[in-house]
N, C-alpha and C positions, 0 to 999 in steps of 0.2 A: 523405947521404940524398936529396938532390935528384933524382938519376937514378931512384931507386926510386920516389919520389913521382910523377915524370913518367910512368913506366911504369904506375903504378897508375891515374893519371888517364886515360891512353890506353886501358887495358884496360876502364875504365868506359865510355868512349865506344864501344868495340867492342860491349860488352854492350847499348848503346842502338842498335846496328846502324849506327853511324857508322864505316864501313870506310875512309873517306878520311883518317882520323887517321894521323899519322906522328910518330915520336919522334926528336928530334934526337940524332944520333950524335956524341958529344963526345970519344970516346977509342977506343983500340984494345984496351982491357982487356976483362975479362969483361962488364962493364956495357955497353961499347960493342958487343960482339958480340951481347949479348942484345937491345939496341935495334935493331941491324941485322936480326936474325932476326925480331923483332916486326914491323918494317916489311915484310919479305918476306912474312910470313904475311898481313898486311893486303892487300898487293898481290895475293896468290894468291886471297884471298877475293873481292876486287873483280872479278878476271877471271872466277872461277867464277860469281859472281852475274850478271855481264853476259851470260855464255854461257847461263846458265839462263833469264834473261829473254828472250834472243833465241830460244831453243828453244821457250819457252812461247808467244811471239808467233806463231811458225810453226805450232805445234800449234793455237792458238786460231783463227788464220786458216783453217786447214783445216777445223776443226769448224764454224766459222761459215759457211763456204762450203757445207758439207753441209747445214746448217740452212736456208740460203737456198734451196737446191735443193728441200729438203723442203717449205718454205712455198709455193714456186711450183708444186709438183706438182698440188695440188688445183685452183687456178684454171685451170691449163693443161689439165687433164683435162676441166674443164667446157667450155672453149672448143673443144677437139678434138671431144668427144662431141657438143656442140650443132651444130658446123659439119658434122660427118659426117652427122647426121640431116637437116640442111637440104639437103645435097647429094644424099643417096641416097633420101630419102623424099618422097612427095607428101603434104604435111601440110596440115591445115586452118589457116586464118588465125590462130585463137586459139592453136594449138600453135606456129606459127611465131613469134608475138609473144612467147610465154613463153620459147622457146629464145633469141630475140634478147635478151630481158631478162637471161637467165642469162649469155650471152656478154658483154654490156655490163658486168654487175656483176663478172664474173671478170676482165675487162680492167682495170677500175678498181682491183680488188684488187691486181693485178700492179703497176700504176702506183704505188699507195700503198706497196707493199713496197719498190720500187726507190727511191722518194723518201725513205722512212724510212732505208734503208741509206745513201743519200747524206747525209742530215742527220746520221746518227751519225758518219760519216766526217769531217764538218766540224764536229762538236761542236754541232750545232743541234738544236732541238726546236720543234715547232709551238706555236702559241698556242691556249690553251683557248677554246672557244666554248660558248654555252649549248646544251645538248642535253637532249632528252627521253630519260631513261634507258631507257624501254621500247623506243623506236625503235632505240637502239644494241644492246640485247640481242636484239631481234627480227631485226635484220640479221644478227647472228651465227647465230641459229637458222636463218634462211632459207638461209644459205650451207652449213649442215650438214644440211639436211633430207634430202637424198638419201642421205647417209651413214647417218643415223639410220634411215631407212626400210629400207635394205639390211640393217641389223643387227637389225631388229625392235625398235628403241627409239623411244619417244615423247618429244617435247619439250613441256613444259608451261610457259607463261610467265604468271607471276602478279605483274606489276608495274603499278602504277597509271600511266596515261598522263599524269597531271598532275605527276609528279616530274621536276624539271629541275635541272641542275647544270652547272658549267663543266667541260668535258672536251676532251682532244685526241681527237676522235671516232674517227679511224682506229686509233689505238693502243689505245683502250679497247675498240673493237669486236674487235680482234685478241685482247685479253685474254679477252673472253668466248668467242671462238672456241676459244682454248686450253683454258679451263676446261670448256666444254661438250664439246669434242672428246675430251678426256681421259675425261670421264664416259661418253661413248658407247663408247669403246674398252675401258673397264673392264667393259662388259656384253656380251660376245660372244654371249650367249644371249638378248639383249633385256632390256628394262626401261624405266624412266622416268627422265628428267632433268627436274627442276623448278627453275626460276629464279624466285626471289621476292625482294621488297624491302619494307622498312618504313622510314619516316622515324623518326629518333631524335635529338632535341636538335640540330637543325640539320645533321645528317649523314644519310646513307642507309646502311642495313645490308642487303647483298645476300647471299643464300645460293644456292649451286648444289649441289643434292642429287641423288644418284643411288641406285639400288637395286642397285649392284654389290657386290663382296665387301668393300669398304672398304680402308683403307690399313693395311698392316702396321705395328705399333708400332716395329719396328726401323729402318724407313726414314722414319718421320714427321719426325724431327728434321732429316733431310738433304734433304727433299723439294724445298725451294726453292733448293738449291745447283745451280750450273750443271753440266751433263753427268751428272746423276743421272737415269737412265732408269726406275728402279723396275720393271724387267722389261717395259717397253713393247715392242711389236713394231716400232713405227716411231718415228722421231725420234731426237734426240740428247740429250734431257734439258735443253733450253734453254727450253722453253715456259713452265714454271712459274716459273723464275728470272726470265725477261723479263716475265712477267705481274706478278709481285710488284714488280719494279722499276717498271713502269708505274704500279701502284697507289700505291707510295711516292712517286713523283714527282708524283702528283696530291694529295699530302698525306694519303693514307689508309694502310690496312694490309690485309694478306691473311694468312689463317691457315686451317688445316685441322682439322676435328674428325671423328673416325671411330672406329668400333668394328668389328673384324673380323666379317664376315658381316652387317653392318647397313648397308652402304653408306657413302659418303663425303659429307661436307659441307664445301665450300670457302666461306668467308665473307670478304667484303671490306667495309670501311667507307670511304666517300668523303665529304669535307666539303662544306659550302656548298650542300647540297641544300635545295630548297623546293618548295612546291606552287604551280603556276601555273594560270591559267584554262584549262579544257579547250579544245582547239582547235576552232574552228568555232562557239564561243559568244561572243557579243558581251559586252563588259564593261558 
């Protein structure tokens, strides 16, 4: 009975996805041939699994490359458009200063994207720093102001300037850009995106509401999975997955509430939030 028990234990290991298991071949009878066949089966599974992983890595690299190109497109367009206006038009000083500011912020955005990509490739992440939540959300709104205006959407920011918490600023700003950008895209006929926040027992609860069509129930459960585009015209479906990962790595969570025809509400909770003295007022 020992060869049968050995095969039984090996089969249990395979059920636990341990495909490196091998059964000792002790004879050339039926049990020996069965053990050899079992080992061949495990070897075939290992090879197929390794090939699947290799193919998935190639596919993921291709998708991530496309996502990087997509993320770079907006700041590059801002730089190109601003530089073109500076070269071709005789602008008043105030207009020149505004365009120069846009070019500077877009350049910084590209630098942050490339640094984040490098950090990911090396398994690194930035250190959190004390941030005013309103400033982070306002920076995201500012980067999307032209897009919102072109689509007839308004951005309303309702966050107290005294709320502060530790954040990786560039990553959280990009999380807001993803959430607000998705809301704008969901309203091709115009509408309003409202970003609000309230303190709640040592954490902050942030809502990003839009007046679009809402999120269909059949895709809500898959919305935060990578490469789920939910019918978007642009992008590869990585934005919400990466946004939720950013929030989780800050010790928080992100979820969606929506009713078809009533708009969408994306909510995130972040810990360690508190009220600080308003800037410019002495203690």
